[in-house]
C-alpha positions in Angstrom: 13.9 -114.1 -39.2 11.9 -111.3 -37.0 12.2 -107.8 -37.7 15.3 -106.2 -35.8 13.8 -102.8 -35.4 11.6 -102.6 -32.6 9.1 -100.0 -30.7 9.3 -98.9 -26.9 5.5 -98.3 -26.6 5.8 -96.6 -23.3 7.8 -94.0 -25.2 6.0 -93.2 -28.0 3.7 -90.3 -27.9 1.8 -91.0 -31.3 3.6 -88.3 -33.3 3.3 -89.9 -36.4 6.9 -89.0 -37.6 7.3 -92.5 -38.4 4.5 -93.1 -40.5 5.3 -89.9 -42.5 8.6 -91.2 -43.5 7.8 -94.8 -44.0 7.7 -95.7 -47.5 5.6 -98.9 -47.5 2.9 -97.9 -44.9 4.4 -100.3 -42.3 3.1 -98.7 -39.3 -0.1 -99.6 -37.2 -2.0 -97.3 -34.7 -3.4 -98.4 -31.6 -5.5 -96.4 -29.1 -5.7 -96.7 -25.3 -9.3 -95.9 -24.1 -10.4 -94.7 -20.4 -14.1 -94.1 -19.8 -14.4 -93.8 -23.4 -12.0 -91.3 -23.9 -8.7 -91.6 -25.7 -5.8 -91.9 -23.2 -2.8 -92.8 -25.3 -2.0 -93.4 -29.0 1.0 -95.7 -29.9 2.4 -96.8 -33.2 3.9 -100.1 -33.8 5.5 -102.0 -36.3 3.8 -104.3 -39.1 6.5 -106.7 -39.4 5.2 -108.2 -42.4 5.4 -105.0 -44.4 8.5 -103.4 -43.0 11.5 -103.3 -45.1 14.0 -102.4 -42.4 15.3 -99.2 -43.8 15.6 -97.7 -40.5 13.8 -94.5 -41.5 11.6 -94.6 -38.6 14.4 -94.8 -36.3 16.2 -91.7 -37.7 13.1 -89.6 -37.4 11.6 -90.5 -34.0 12.6 -87.9 -31.5 11.3 -89.8 -28.4 13.8 -92.6 -28.8 10.8 -95.0 -29.1 11.8 -96.6 -32.1 15.2 -99.0 -31.7 17.2 -101.9 -33.2 18.6 -104.9 -32.1 21.9 -106.7 -33.4 24.2 -109.5 -32.4 26.6 -107.3 -30.5 25.8 -108.7 -27.1 26.2 -112.2 -28.3 29.2 -111.6 -30.0 31.2 -110.3 -27.1 29.5 -113.3 -25.0 30.9 -115.6 -27.3 34.4 -114.0 -27.3 34.6 -114.2 -23.1 33.3 -117.5 -23.3 36.8 -118.1 -25.2 35.3 -119.0 -28.5 38.5 -118.5 -30.3 37.0 -120.0 -33.8 35.7 -116.4 -34.6 36.8 -114.5 -37.5 35.9 -111.0 -38.0 34.9 -109.2 -41.6 34.1 -105.4 -41.4 32.4 -103.4 -44.0 34.0 -100.6 -46.1 32.3 -98.0 -44.0 34.2 -99.6 -40.9 37.7 -97.7 -42.2 35.7 -94.2 -42.5 33.5 -94.5 -39.2 36.6 -95.3 -36.8 39.3 -92.8 -37.2 42.0 -94.9 -35.6 40.2 -98.4 -37.0 43.8 -100.0 -37.2 43.9 -99.7 -33.3 40.3 -101.3 -33.4 41.7 -104.2 -35.3 44.4 -104.8 -32.5 42.1 -104.6 -29.6 40.0 -107.2 -31.6 43.2 -109.2 -32.0 44.0 -108.7 -28.1 40.9 -110.6 -27.4 42.2 -113.8 -29.8 40.6 -112.9 -32.8 43.1 -114.1 -35.6 41.4 -113.4 -38.7 40.2 -110.2 -39.5 39.2 -109.3 -43.1 38.2 -106.0 -45.2 34.9 -106.8 -47.1 35.9 -104.8 -49.7 37.7 -107.9 -50.8 34.3 -109.4 -51.3 33.3 -106.0 -53.1 36.0 -106.7 -55.6 34.4 -110.2 -55.8 30.8 -108.7 -56.3 32.4 -106.2 -59.3 33.9 -109.0 -61.0 30.8 -111.1 -61.1 28.9 -108.3 -62.6 31.5 -107.4 -65.1 31.2 -111.1 -66.2 27.7 -111.1 -66.0 27.4 -108.2 -68.4 28.8 -110.3 -71.4 26.6 -113.5 -70.7 23.2 -111.3 -70.0 21.2 -109.5 -72.7 19.3 -107.5 -70.4 19.0 -105.0 -67.5 19.8 -106.0 -64.1 19.2 -104.3 -60.4 22.3 -104.4 -58.0 21.4 -106.3 -54.7 24.2 -105.1 -52.1 21.8 -103.4 -50.2 19.4 -105.6 -48.2 16.3 -103.2 -47.8 16.3 -103.1 -51.8 16.0 -106.7 -52.0 13.7 -107.0 -48.9 11.7 -104.3 -50.9 11.5 -106.3 -54.3 10.7 -109.5 -52.4 8.3 -107.5 -51.0 6.6 -105.1 -53.3 7.6 -106.3 -56.6 8.2 -109.7 -56.5 7.8 -109.7 -60.3 11.3 -108.2 -60.5 13.2 -110.7 -58.9 14.5 -112.2 -61.9 15.8 -108.6 -62.9 17.7 -108.5 -59.4 21.4 -109.6 -59.5 21.6 -113.3 -59.2 25.3 -112.7 -58.0 25.8 -112.4 -53.9 26.4 -109.0 -51.9 30.0 -108.2 -50.7 29.6 -109.5 -47.1 28.5 -112.9 -48.8 31.0 -113.1 -50.9 33.5 -112.6 -48.2 32.2 -115.4 -46.4 31.8 -117.7 -49.1 35.3 -117.2 -50.1 36.6 -117.7 -46.5 34.2 -121.0 -46.3 34.9 -122.7 -49.7 38.7 -121.1 -50.8 40.1 -120.9 -47.3 38.2 -123.8 -45.6 37.3 -121.7 -42.5 34.9 -123.6 -40.0 34.4 -121.1 -37.5 31.8 -118.5 -36.8 32.1 -115.1 -38.9 31.1 -111.8 -37.2 30.2 -108.8 -39.7 30.9 -105.1 -38.6 28.2 -103.6 -40.0 26.7 -100.1 -40.9 22.9 -101.6 -41.6 20.2 -102.9 -39.6 18.8 -104.7 -42.6 22.0 -106.8 -43.0 20.7 -108.9 -40.1 17.9 -110.3 -42.4 20.3 -110.9 -45.3 22.5 -113.0 -43.1 19.8 -115.0 -41.7 18.1 -115.6 -44.7 17.3 -119.4 -45.3 18.9 -118.8 -48.9 22.3 -117.9 -47.5 23.4 -121.0 -45.9 24.3 -119.4 -42.3 27.6 -118.7 -43.5 27.6 -115.4 -41.2 26.6 -115.6 -37.4 26.6 -111.9 -36.0 25.8 -108.8 -37.4 27.5 -106.1 -35.0 26.6 -102.7 -36.0 29.4 -99.7 -35.8 26.9 -97.5 -33.7 26.5 -100.2 -30.9 30.1 -101.5 -31.2 31.1 -97.8 -30.7 28.5 -97.7 -27.2 30.3 -100.9 -26.3 33.7 -99.5 -26.1 32.4 -96.4 -24.6 30.5 -98.8 -21.7 33.3 -101.0 -21.0 35.9 -97.7 -21.1 38.0 -99.2 -23.4 40.9 -96.7 -24.5 41.7 -97.7 -27.9 45.1 -96.0 -27.8 46.3 -98.9 -25.8 46.3 -101.3 -28.3 48.5 -101.6 -31.2 48.0 -100.7 -34.8 47.1 -103.9 -36.9 45.9 -104.5 -40.1 43.7 -106.9 -42.3 44.7 -110.4 -43.2 43.5 -110.5 -46.6 45.1 -109.5 -50.0 44.7 -105.3 -50.8 41.3 -104.7 -52.6 41.2 -102.6 -56.0 37.9 -100.4 -55.9 35.7 -102.3 -53.6 35.8 -99.7 -50.5 34.1 -97.5 -53.1 30.7 -99.7 -52.5 29.8 -97.9 -49.2 29.5 -94.2 -50.8 26.5 -93.3 -53.1 27.4 -94.3 -57.0 30.5 -96.2 -55.8 29.3 -99.7 -57.9 28.7 -97.3 -60.9 32.2 -95.4 -60.7 34.0 -98.9 -60.6 31.9 -100.5 -63.4 32.6 -97.1 -65.4 36.3 -97.4 -64.6 36.5 -101.5 -66.2 34.4 -100.5 -69.0 35.5 -97.1 -70.0 32.3 -95.5 -69.2 30.6 -96.9 -72.1 27.4 -98.6 -69.9 24.3 -97.3 -68.9 24.6 -97.5 -65.3 21.8 -95.5 -63.5 22.8 -94.5 -59.6 19.7 -93.8 -57.4 19.9 -93.7 -53.5 17.9 -92.7 -50.6 14.3 -93.5 -49.4 11.6 -93.1 -50.9 13.6 -92.2 -54.1 14.8 -95.8 -54.4 11.3 -97.4 -54.0 9.7 -95.1 -56.3 12.6 -95.8 -59.0 11.9 -99.6 -58.6 8.0 -99.0 -59.5 8.9 -96.6 -62.5 11.4 -99.3 -63.7 9.0 -102.1 -63.5 6.6 -100.1 -65.4 9.6 -99.6 -68.1 9.9 -103.3 -68.3 6.4 -103.5 -68.7 5.9 -101.5 -71.3 9.1 -102.6 -73.2 10.6 -99.3 -73.0 14.7 -99.3 -72.8 16.3 -99.2 -69.3 19.6 -99.0 -67.8 22.1 -102.1 -68.1 22.5 -101.8 -64.2 21.0 -100.4 -61.6 23.4 -99.3 -58.5 20.8 -98.6 -55.7 21.0 -97.7 -52.2 18.2 -97.0 -49.6 20.8 -94.6 -47.7 20.6 -91.0 -49.1 24.7 -90.9 -48.2 25.3 -94.4 -48.7 26.2 -97.0 -46.5 28.8 -94.9 -44.7 25.8 -93.2 -43.0 23.6 -96.0 -42.5 21.0 -96.5 -39.8 23.5 -98.5 -37.6 25.8 -95.9 -37.5 26.4 -92.6 -35.2 26.3 -90.3 -38.4 28.5 -88.2 -37.0 31.2 -87.8 -39.9 31.4 -85.7 -42.8 31.1 -86.8 -45.9 33.4 -84.8 -47.7 36.1 -86.3 -45.2 35.4 -89.9 -46.5 35.5 -88.9 -50.3 38.8 -87.1 -49.6 40.1 -90.6 -47.8 38.4 -92.6 -50.8 40.0 -90.3 -53.6 43.7 -90.8 -52.0 43.1 -94.5 -52.3 41.9 -94.7 -55.6 44.6 -92.5 -56.8 47.2 -95.3 -55.3 45.2 -97.8 -57.2 45.3 -95.8 -60.5 48.9 -95.1 -60.3 49.5 -99.0 -60.8 49.2 -99.3 -64.7 47.9 -102.5 -66.6 47.5 -103.0 -70.1 43.6 -103.5 -69.4 41.7 -102.5 -66.2 40.7 -106.2 -65.8 44.2 -107.3 -66.1 44.6 -106.2 -62.4 46.5 -109.3 -60.3 43.0 -109.6 -58.1 40.8 -110.0 -61.4 43.5 -112.3 -62.7 43.2 -114.4 -59.4 39.8 -114.7 -59.8 39.9 -115.6 -63.1 42.0 -118.8 -62.3 40.6 -119.7 -58.8 36.8 -118.5 -58.7 33.9 -120.3 -59.7 31.0 -118.3 -60.1 28.4 -120.8 -59.5 29.6 -120.5 -55.9 28.5 -117.1 -55.8 25.1 -117.2 -56.7 22.2 -115.6 -54.8 18.6 -117.1 -54.8 15.4 -115.1 -53.6 12.0 -115.8 -51.8 9.2 -114.0 -52.9 7.1 -112.4 -50.0 4.6 -110.6 -51.6 2.6 -108.2 -49.7 -0.6 -108.3 -51.7 -2.5 -105.0 -51.8 -6.5 -105.2 -51.3 -8.7 -104.6 -54.6 -9.4 -100.9 -54.3 -12.1 -101.5 -57.1 -14.3 -103.7 -55.0 -17.6 -102.7 -54.0 -16.8 -103.6 -50.6 -13.4 -101.9 -50.2 -15.3 -98.8 -51.5 -18.1 -99.2 -49.0 -15.4 -99.7 -45.9 -13.6 -96.6 -47.3 -17.0 -94.5 -47.8 -17.8 -95.5 -43.9 -14.4 -94.2 -42.6 -15.2 -90.8 -44.3 -19.0 -90.8 -42.7 -17.1 -91.6 -39.5 -15.0 -88.8 -39.7 -17.8 -86.4 -40.4 -16.0 -85.8 -44.0 -19.0 -85.4 -46.5 -17.8 -82.6 -49.4 -14.8 -83.4 -51.5 -13.1 -80.2 -50.1 -13.0 -81.8 -46.5 -12.1 -85.3 -48.0 -9.1 -83.5 -49.4 -8.3 -81.4 -46.4 -5.0 -83.0 -46.5 -3.3 -81.1 -43.5 -1.0 -84.5 -42.9 -1.2 -84.4 -39.5 -2.1 -88.5 -39.7 1.2 -88.9 -41.3 -0.4 -90.5 -44.1 0.1 -87.7 -47.0 -3.6 -87.3 -47.7 -6.8 -87.9 -46.7 -7.6 -90.4 -49.3 -4.4 -92.3 -47.8 -5.5 -91.9 -44.1 -9.1 -93.2 -45.3 -7.7 -96.3 -46.7 -5.4 -96.8 -43.8 -8.1 -97.0 -41.6 -10.4 -99.2 -43.8 -6.9 -101.5 -43.9 -6.7 -101.6 -40.2 -3.5 -99.5 -40.1 -4.8 -96.2 -38.4 -7.2 -94.9 -36.0 -9.7 -92.2 -37.0 -8.8 -90.0 -33.9 -5.6 -89.2 -35.8 -7.6 -87.0 -38.0 -7.0 -83.3 -37.1 -10.3 -82.6 -39.0 -12.2 -85.3 -37.1 -10.7 -83.9 -33.7 -11.4 -80.3 -34.4 -15.0 -81.6 -35.2 -15.1 -83.3 -31.9 -14.3 -80.4 -29.9 -16.6 -78.1 -31.7 -19.3 -80.4 -30.8 -18.3 -80.4 -27.3 -17.8 -76.6 -26.8 -20.7 -75.9 -28.9 
């Protein structure tokens, strides 16, 4: 599956904002020369290293970074009268569309008969997690966030056995539809996430979902086609009312559910945001290696404000407004009392019908192997970079102005040695060249 994040090279000015924000050094610089003089520097994505977090898109003020999804293909297939398309929507759909019921009504007017809330799939994921706690004696990392999965597959494959072996909410929803409702048509996912496209088309996931339609591009389509949503009647989802699955889209949403069902007795670690999440995974790995205590569950997301503000959204909503709506929904659920939290009707139905083996998630290690920095060859390459830059003293080699976006002179020199950066991106070097020219 190709990386959905792309670069418009003609709009890139080489400002290094994407380089600075990237948690995995997934940018490659290239320069165009004319008569020996650098004319332009552009920065492209190394697809093998990228984890599709979308951070570079958020910080690029030149619109040089963009992403692709399946919105165009989705609507083309609807126009072709493909009436065997069902729709599943992320919980964030509820909060990114003020009039989401009229959006559902609009979809139904185009012939889409089955429209489900992925909050139902999130409840399946939670149910499976809770059942896993009884069977497992060790810690595990939640996996609804595909960026986290991408990162572990590439940069911490030794942790794959600690990554939850249960499917994410969207995949649980699709599996339920395919295996328990015998749906044979295509499934489109309304999504806040760029990286979900990688998850959807992962060979381990069986091609159960056919489109990743991001909320941002859906809104752009509605605006471009001058669609007046108020012209359509309100409609609602087809599936059963969820328990607390709609909490998944906000920071700590999974933790909140586990605390409710277990009485708060479990050690659940909440982590969100890049690079905090990737840094934590490495620390977690160190604790595993050192046999130090670790949380029973790590609730981890790459977006610091959760999925509701994912890179596939317009991010123009207020977090407090979302929390207020979720609080209201949660109160409605909690007003109904059960002898035990796990005795609610939805989970009872899962007890009767659901086979956990149908919802097992498999992974493929895709290790990005770092170079051995202790070899004489590598050290010589880095030393040659310093020589080319004219950096002779320790002070010069730790100038650390960060104009290159790499964070330090050491990391920049290593990036040049590894083929990711160009020496002309060094401000110290540029000053030296200018000084030599002007005397």
